C-alpha positions, 0 to 999 in steps of 0.5 A: 734429336735435332728435333730436339736441339730445336725445342731448346734452341727456341725455349731459349729464344722464348726466354730471352722474349720474356725478359725483355717483355716489357709489357709482361713485367708491368704483372709481376707475377705472371711474369715470374710465373712465364720465366718460371715455366720456361725453364724448366722446360730447359732444365728438362731438355738440358737432363734430357740431352743432356748424354749427347751435349758438348761440354761448351753447351753444358757449361753454358747451360749449367751456368744458366748462360742461356744467352751464350747458348742460344749461341753455340746452338745456332752457330753448330 
């Protein structure tokens, strides 16, 4: 299961990187497709890990507070 949490952290980092990628934003369709792909992976991981998520992490993920979710994962 630790691998699943690391995969979630990696996906959250990737999403934050995409958001901050100025070059990516120049092609809006591609940028949105990348965001949609990583967001779907995050949601799938959230579903898979749901029974193991502590309440605070679950709250961050449900509210789409992905920066806070990543901080929480990195602190534990």
